[in-house]
matplotlib code that plots the C-alpha trace (Angstrom):
import matplotlib.pyplot as plt

x = [-0.1, 1.5, 2.1, -0.5, 1.1, 0.0, 2.8, 2.9, 5.5, 4.8, 7.1, 8.3, 9.5, 13.4, 13.2, 11.0, 9.9, 8.7, 7.6, 5.0, 1.6, 1.6, 5.4, 6.6, 9.1, 9.6, 11.7, 13.9, 14.4, 16.8, 16.7, 14.2, 16.9, 18.1, 21.7, 23.1, 27.5, 28.4, 31.0, 33.2, 34.7, 34.6, 38.4, 38.6, 38.3, 36.4, 34.2, 31.4, 26.6, 25.4, 22.6, 22.6, 19.4, 18.8, 22.1, 24.1, 23.8, 24.6, 27.9, 28.8, 27.5, 30.8, 30.5, 26.6, 24.4, 21.6, 17.9, 14.7, 11.8, 9.6, 9.1, 6.8, 5.5, 4.1, 6.2, 7.5, 9.0, 7.6, 10.3, 12.7, 10.1, 9.4, 12.3, 13.0, 9.7, 11.5, 14.2, 12.0, 10.1, 12.7, 15.9, 15.0, 11.5, 12.2, 9.1, 6.7, 4.5, 1.7, 1.1, 0.5, -2.9, -0.7, -1.2, 0.8, 0.5, 0.7, 0.7, -2.7, -3.8, -2.1, -3.4, -5.9, -3.5, -0.9, -2.5, -4.7, -0.7, 0.0, -2.1, -1.7, 1.8, 0.9, -1.9, 0.1, 3.8, 4.2, 0.6, 0.1, -3.9, -4.6, -4.2, -5.8, -4.3, -3.9, -2.6, -0.1, -1.3, -3.9, -2.1, 0.6, -3.1, -4.5, -0.7, -2.2, -5.3, -7.2, -10.2, -9.7, -7.2, -5.1, -2.4, 1.2, 3.4, 6.7, 8.1, 10.9, 9.0, 5.1, 4.0, 0.3, -1.6, -5.5, -8.0, -9.7, -12.4, -14.2, -11.3, -11.8, -9.4, -11.6, -10.6, -12.2, -9.5, -6.5, -3.8, -1.3, 2.1, 4.8, 8.2, 10.0, 13.1, 14.1, 13.7, 15.4, 18.2, 17.9, 18.1, 21.2, 22.9, 22.0, 23.6, 26.7, 27.3, 27.1, 30.4, 31.7, 30.7, 29.2, 27.2, 25.4, 25.3, 22.4, 25.6, 26.9, 23.4, 23.8, 25.9, 24.0, 21.8, 23.3, 24.9, 21.6, 20.4, 23.5, 24.3, 20.4, 18.3, 15.0, 16.1, 13.4, 14.5, 15.8, 16.9, 18.3, 19.9, 21.3, 22.7, 24.2, 25.6, 27.9, 28.8, 30.2, 31.6, 30.4, 27.5, 30.0, 30.7, 33.0, 32.0, 33.9, 33.6, 34.4, 37.9, 38.9, 38.1, 36.4, 34.3, 32.9, 28.8, 27.6, 24.4, 23.2, 22.4, 19.5, 19.1]
y = [-0.3, 3.2, 5.8, 8.9, 11.2, 14.8, 17.3, 19.9, 22.8, 26.1, 28.6, 31.4, 34.2, 33.7, 29.5, 26.8, 24.4, 21.8, 18.1, 15.3, 16.6, 14.9, 15.6, 18.1, 19.8, 20.2, 17.7, 20.3, 24.0, 25.7, 29.5, 30.0, 30.9, 29.6, 30.8, 30.5, 30.3, 33.4, 32.1, 34.5, 34.7, 30.6, 28.6, 26.5, 22.5, 23.5, 20.3, 22.5, 22.4, 24.9, 25.6, 25.3, 26.1, 26.2, 26.0, 25.2, 28.3, 30.5, 28.3, 29.1, 33.0, 33.6, 32.2, 32.9, 35.2, 34.4, 35.0, 34.4, 33.5, 34.7, 38.3, 39.4, 36.1, 36.6, 34.1, 36.1, 33.3, 30.7, 28.0, 28.5, 28.2, 24.4, 23.7, 24.3, 21.7, 19.7, 19.8, 19.6, 16.8, 14.8, 15.3, 16.6, 15.0, 12.0, 11.1, 10.8, 14.1, 11.9, 10.0, 12.7, 15.0, 18.3, 21.3, 24.5, 27.5, 31.5, 34.6, 37.1, 39.0, 37.0, 37.5, 34.8, 34.3, 33.4, 30.9, 30.0, 29.3, 27.5, 24.9, 24.3, 23.4, 21.2, 19.4, 19.5, 19.4, 17.0, 15.6, 15.6, 14.1, 17.2, 19.7, 22.6, 26.3, 28.0, 31.0, 31.6, 32.9, 31.1, 27.8, 29.5, 29.8, 26.0, 25.3, 27.6, 25.3, 28.8, 29.4, 33.2, 36.2, 37.8, 37.0, 39.3, 37.8, 39.0, 36.8, 37.4, 39.6, 40.3, 41.5, 40.8, 41.8, 38.8, 38.6, 35.6, 33.7, 30.5, 28.8, 31.2, 34.4, 37.9, 38.8, 42.4, 43.1, 41.4, 44.6, 43.7, 45.3, 44.6, 45.6, 42.7, 41.4, 41.4, 45.3, 45.4, 43.3, 46.3, 48.8, 48.3, 47.4, 51.6, 51.9, 50.9, 52.2, 55.2, 54.4, 53.4, 49.6, 48.5, 45.5, 45.5, 42.1, 39.5, 37.4, 40.4, 41.5, 37.4, 38.7, 41.8, 39.0, 37.2, 40.3, 41.6, 38.3, 37.5, 41.3, 43.0, 43.8, 46.3, 49.0, 49.4, 53.0, 54.3, 57.7, 56.9, 54.1, 56.1, 58.7, 55.8, 55.3, 58.3, 58.6, 55.4, 51.7, 49.7, 48.7, 48.0, 44.4, 43.4, 41.3, 38.9, 39.4, 35.5, 37.7, 37.8, 41.6, 42.5, 45.6, 47.1, 47.4, 50.0, 52.3, 49.8, 47.0, 48.9, 51.6]
z = [0.0, -1.0, 1.7, 1.4, 4.2, 3.1, 2.6, 3.8, 2.6, 3.7, 0.8, 2.2, 0.4, 1.6, 3.1, 2.0, 4.8, 3.8, 5.7, 6.3, 8.9, 12.0, 12.5, 14.9, 12.8, 8.9, 7.2, 5.7, 5.7, 2.8, 1.2, -1.0, -3.4, -7.0, -8.6, -12.2, -11.9, -13.2, -15.9, -16.6, -12.9, -12.9, -14.1, -17.0, -15.0, -12.0, -10.7, -10.5, -11.5, -13.8, -11.3, -7.6, -5.2, -1.2, 0.9, -1.9, -3.2, -0.2, 0.3, -3.8, -3.3, -4.3, -8.1, -8.5, -9.3, -6.7, -8.2, -5.6, -7.0, -4.5, -3.8, -1.6, -1.2, -4.2, -7.2, -9.7, -12.0, -12.4, -13.7, -10.8, -9.3, -10.3, -10.2, -6.4, -6.1, -7.7, -5.7, -2.6, -3.3, -5.2, -3.5, 0.0, 0.6, -1.7, -2.3, -5.8, -5.5, -7.3, -4.5, -1.3, -0.7, -0.6, 1.4, 0.8, 2.2, 1.3, 2.0, 3.2, 0.6, -2.8, -6.0, -7.0, -9.9, -8.3, -6.1, -9.9, -11.6, -8.0, -8.7, -12.6, -11.9, -8.5, -10.8, -14.5, -13.9, -10.6, -11.2, -7.1, -6.4, -4.2, -3.5, 0.0, 0.2, 2.9, 4.7, 6.2, 10.2, 9.9, 10.7, 13.0, 15.3, 14.2, 15.7, 18.5, 19.9, 19.1, 17.5, 17.7, 18.1, 16.0, 14.2, 13.7, 11.0, 9.5, 6.8, 4.7, 1.7, 3.4, 7.1, 7.8, 11.1, 10.3, 12.4, 13.1, 14.3, 14.5, 12.6, 9.8, 8.4, 8.6, 5.1, 5.5, 8.3, 7.1, 7.0, 4.5, 4.2, 1.8, 4.3, 5.9, 6.8, 3.0, 3.3, 5.5, 5.3, 2.0, 5.0, 6.2, 2.8, 2.4, 6.0, 5.5, 1.8, 3.8, 6.1, 2.6, 2.4, -0.9, -0.6, -4.6, -5.6, -4.8, -3.4, -1.2, -0.2, 1.4, 3.4, 5.1, 5.9, 7.6, 9.6, 10.5, 11.7, 13.7, 15.2, 14.3, 17.2, 18.1, 20.1, 22.7, 23.2, 20.2, 20.7, 23.7, 22.1, 19.0, 21.6, 23.4, 20.1, 19.2, 22.9, 23.8, 21.4, 23.3, 21.4, 17.9, 16.6, 14.3, 11.5, 10.0, 5.4, 3.7, 2.7, 6.2, 6.5, 9.7, 9.8, 13.0, 13.2, 15.1, 15.7, 12.0, 14.4, 15.2, 13.0]

ax = plt.figure().add_subplot(projection="3d")
ax.plot(x, y, z, "-o")
ax.set_aspect("equal")
plt.show()
């Protein structure tokens, strides 16, 4: 008898999480990225693939042109998205998608066309037998065992507040803002540029993202922290770049 366990897949702008329904955690979590070789930067004879997906992109970012197929919760490149799903099913989960029902997530208030295309690709290209698409904050709420409340979700591409009543989202009361983690990464890169540090390529932005996640924080009193940073170096932290160079990060940590 075939294993008909449902597959749960959270398609985030920043990361993909996938696993089997009923498990306590995902089987795989990796960046929603795809990288192609910048051929001019590759030496002949190097044993390299033409394309990398997920964590492999981060490991080889110096020789790759990096693409993000999901922007602000919306798939903008379906060819790349299909390749990432293929990688998820066959390389990470090691399953035959035609043998499992699927639960997929999407951001609140996404365009109907995005959901329709998602269903089309999964049914026509991967032959999934059944598909249900749900918005991410509602599933988060289900996990808490409650049926009424408000979920505030801040991801890599979308921030949203979603009121939930009797287990269902209230569509007219949902508030969505296309300002999230990736925008904070871009802002930190801009602040660093003011000090003469240039992080312009997609590969270099991954360095800034890592810097943000390791050193960034939310100031409880912004003006007080800003004043203290101007008079003291206690807030400064060193960050080592891939080439071994160290740079000091000061008030950029919370600005």
